[in-house]
C-alpha positions in Angstrom: 5.1 -9.5 8.4 8.4 -11.2 7.8 11.6 -9.1 7.5 11.8 -9.8 3.8 8.3 -8.3 3.2 6.0 -9.5 0.5 6.6 -12.6 -1.6 6.7 -10.3 -4.6 6.2 -12.8 -7.4 3.5 -14.5 -5.3 1.9 -11.1 -5.2 1.7 -11.0 -8.9 0.2 -14.4 -9.2 -2.8 -13.4 -7.1 -3.3 -9.7 -7.6 -6.3 -9.1 -9.8 -10.1 -9.6 -9.8 -11.3 -10.3 -6.3 -7.8 -10.2 -4.9 -6.5 -9.3 -1.5 -9.5 -10.4 0.5 -11.9 -8.2 -1.4 -14.9 -10.2 -0.5 -14.1 -9.8 3.2 -13.2 -6.1 2.9 -15.7 -3.2 3.4 -17.1 -1.6 0.3 -14.8 1.4 0.4 -11.7 -0.8 0.3 -13.1 -2.8 -2.6 -14.0 0.3 -4.6 -10.7 2.1 -3.9 -8.7 -1.1 -4.7 -10.6 -1.5 -8.0 -10.1 2.2 -8.8 -6.3 2.0 -8.1 -6.0 -0.9 -10.6 -7.8 1.1 -13.2 -5.5 4.1 -12.6 -2.4 1.8 -12.7 -3.5 0.4 -16.1 -3.8 3.9 -17.4 -0.3 4.9 -16.3 1.9 5.7 -19.3 5.0 7.1 -17.6 6.8 6.8 -14.3 6.3 9.5 -11.7 9.7 11.0 -12.5 9.3 14.4 -11.0 12.3 15.3 -8.9 11.7 15.0 -5.1 12.2 18.7 -4.5 9.7 19.6 -7.2 6.9 17.1 -6.5 4.2 18.0 -4.1 1.3 15.8 -2.9 -2.2 16.7 -4.1 -3.9 15.1 -1.1 -1.4 14.3 1.6 0.1 16.7 4.1 3.9 16.4 4.4 3.6 14.3 7.5 0.9 12.1 5.9 3.2 11.6 2.9 6.1 10.6 5.2 3.8 8.1 7.0 2.7 6.5 3.7 6.3 6.3 2.5 7.2 4.5 5.7 4.2 2.1 5.6 4.5 1.2 1.9 8.2 0.5 2.4 7.4 -1.9 5.1 5.0 -3.7 2.8 7.5 -3.9 -0.1 10.9 -3.2 1.4 14.2 -2.6 -0.3 15.9 -6.0 -0.7 17.9 -7.2 -3.6 15.8 -4.9 -5.7 14.4 -1.5 -4.9 11.3 -1.3 -2.7 8.1 0.8 -2.6 10.0 4.0 -1.6 12.3 3.9 -4.5 9.4 3.2 -6.8 7.6 6.3 -5.4 4.5 4.3 -4.6 3.5 7.2 -2.3 3.0 9.4 -5.3 0.8 6.8 -7.0 -1.4 6.5 -3.9 -1.6 10.3 -3.6 -2.7 10.6 -7.2 -5.3 7.8 -6.8 -6.8 9.5 -3.8 -6.9 12.8 -5.6 -9.0 11.2 -8.4 -11.0 8.9 -6.1 -14.5 9.5 -4.9 -14.5 11.8 -1.7 -16.0 9.0 0.4 -13.2 6.6 -0.5 -10.5 9.3 -0.1 -11.9 10.3 3.3 -12.0 6.7 4.5 -8.4 6.1 3.6 -7.3 9.3 5.3 -9.4 8.4 8.3 -7.5 5.1 8.5 -4.2 6.9 8.2 -5.2 9.1 11.1 -6.2 6.0 13.1 -2.9 4.3 12.7 -1.1 7.6 13.6 -3.2 7.9 16.8 -2.6 4.3 17.7 1.2 4.8 17.2 1.1 7.9 19.5 -0.9 5.9 22.1 1.3 2.8 22.1 4.7 4.3 21.3 4.4 8.0 22.2 5.3 9.1 18.7 3.7 9.7 15.2 3.7 6.6 13.0 6.3 8.1 10.6 8.7 8.7 13.5 8.2 5.3 15.2 11.0 2.8 14.9 10.9 0.2 12.2 10.3 -2.4 14.9 7.4 -0.5 16.3 5.9 0.1 12.9 6.3 -3.5 12.0 4.7 -4.7 15.2 1.6 -2.5 14.6 1.2 -3.6 10.9 1.8 -7.2 11.8 -1.2 -7.0 14.2 -3.3 -5.4 11.6 -2.3 -8.0 9.0 -3.2 -10.9 11.2 -6.3 -12.5 9.7 -7.2 -13.7 13.2 -7.4 -10.2 14.5 -11.2 -9.5 15.0 -10.8 -6.9 17.7 -13.4 -4.2 17.4 -10.8 -1.6 18.5 -8.6 -2.5 15.6 -11.3 -2.7 12.9 -10.5 0.7 11.3 -6.8 -0.1 11.2 -7.4 -3.6 9.7 -9.5 -1.9 6.9 -6.9 0.7 6.3 -4.2 -2.0 6.1 -6.1 -3.9 3.4 -6.4 -0.7 1.4 -2.8 0.5 1.6 -1.5 -3.1 1.1 -3.5 -3.5 -2.2 -2.6 0.0 -3.4 1.1 -0.5 -2.6 1.2 -3.8 -4.6 -0.7 -2.3 -7.5 1.3 0.9 -7.6 4.7 -0.9 -7.3 4.0 -3.3 -10.1 2.9 -0.5 -12.4 6.4 1.1 -12.3 9.5 0.5 -14.2 11.2 -0.7 -10.9 8.4 -3.2 -10.2 8.0 -4.5 -13.7 11.5 -4.4 -15.2 13.9 -4.4 -12.3 11.9 -6.8 -10.1 10.4 -9.0 -12.7 12.5 -8.5 -15.8 9.4 -7.7 -17.8 9.8 -7.0 -21.5 6.6 -5.0 -21.6 4.2 -7.9 -22.1 3.0 -8.2 -18.5 -0.4 -6.6 -17.8 -1.8 -5.6 -14.4 -5.0 -7.5 -15.2 -3.1 -10.7 -14.9 -1.8 -10.0 -11.4 -3.5 -11.7 -8.4 -2.2 -10.6 -5.0 0.0 -11.9 -2.2 0.3 -15.5 -1.3 2.2 -14.9 1.9 0.0 -16.2 4.8 0.2 -13.1 6.9 -0.8 -10.9 4.0 -4.1 -12.8 3.2 -7.5 -11.3 4.0 
């Protein structure tokens, strides 16, 4: 991944039906991605609960910290707020709470995989790893040429969290209004995914 993260407007052009490598993704990723889009279209208000009052329905505190860190790497704070400011972690937690158990468990299994890999490679949990370490690990998982069997679970997880991050971000006021200057006419069904080479597949 580049330091500037996703090409955000490119993400909008290609996020939608069959986006983000769905054809090459396992069934659980395809189903969870589609469900997240359905949930995003149904959102009527931002997740505006104060941080000290919000509690995840699915994630443990450490899992939530990990998701915050990973989603912020996917859509970082640049000239406009990133995934953390848009509280994409809350969107993903709610999607998982409402998703089928098999999809939820697959996502959580992938999150556990990336944490275990971080501990193995860096000696620390993924949420406590440095940004450089986190970026190095995600960059390897984002590489479309990475067909290593040992990384398969992580690659699947990256596809899932990437698509959910983009979908969640662009269903918030930050994503639609601050990032895109939307006047309320944009619809998630028009979005098509990321066109940045390292985010394909």
